N, C-alpha and C positions, 0 to 999 in steps of 0.2 A: 501211678497205682490208686485205684479208688478205695477209699476206706470209709466205713461209717462205723463210729465207735458210740455205742450206748453206755448210759451210766444213770444212776439214780434209783435203781430198784433196791428191793430190800423187804424186810418184815414190817407190817404195819396192821395195827388193830382195825377191826370195823369201824367206819366213820372216820377214818384218818385220811391223810393226804400225802402224796408224793409226787415230785416232780421228776419226770424223765427228761434226759437231754441226749442228743444225737448230734456228734461232730463230724462234718463230712470233710472230705478232701480228694483231690484228684480229678474234679469235674467242676464245671461252673454251676455252683449251688443255686443262684438265683434264677437260673432256668430250669430247675428240676421241680417237679411235683413231689412233694415230701408225704410220707405216710407212716402211721404206726399201725402195726398188726400185732396180733397176740395169738398165743397157742397154749391152751390148757391140755394137761395130760389126757391122753385118749381121745383128743378133739382136732377137728381140722384147724387151720390156721385161718384167722378171720381179720377182716379189716375193722380197725377201731375208729381211725379217723385219718383225714387227709387234708393237705392244704395247697393251694395253688400256687404257682411260683410268684405271682404278682399282686394278686387281690388281696391276699392274706386271708381270705375267708376259709373257714373250716367246714368239713362235712364230717358227720359222725354217725355211727351205727346206732340205732334207737336205745340200746341198752345202756349208753354212756351219756346220751344227750343230757345237757344241764348238770353234768357231773365232771366231765372231762372238758378241757379246753387244749387245743393244738395252736401252736403259735411258731413263727420263725424269726430269725434274726439273720439276714442276708450278709450283714457286714462281718458275723462271726461264723457263718457257715453252719449254723446250728438249729435245728428244730427241737422244740419242746413238747412235752405232754404233761400238763397240769391234771392230775387226778385228785379230785375230792370226794368225800362222802364214800370212800372205798367199801366195796362189798366183798365177802368171802368169794362170790362167783367171779370176781375180777382177777383172781389168782390165776398167773399164766407166766410165760415167758413173752416179754414184749420185744418185738423186732421194729427197727427203723428201716423204711425202703425208699429208696430214691428212683424215680422213673424220669429218665433224661434221654429224650428222643426215642429211639428203638430200644435202649437199654435199659435195664433195671439192676440195682444193687441192693444187696441186703447186709444189715449189720449181724453181729454175732448174738445180739439178745441180751437182755437183762431179765432176772427173775423177779417178779412182784408177788409176794404172798401175803394175803389178807386173812389173818387169823387171831383169835383172842387167846 
């Protein structure tokens, strides 16, 4: 049974930091492309960052470049999203996604709220 379990969300002030984690099980994690998406109220879900299975190189949407860093630990089946210099517009539910061959899997999401 495939599971993606996110954690690390919460309420943070503008300029603050959060680190999201997503622990995966039920598939060969090291072979999956892992991504973080987010969905704000009334908006479509958007890709925030992705990381390939082996190179460890991240790709980012322009709005988070130089502020967010995606990383993975294949030994722990975990992908992370370090978020710095957070802005109110970063407020959203953040989802972890795994692309594994022709299949893709989603986590349940974790709420991130940036507000003073």
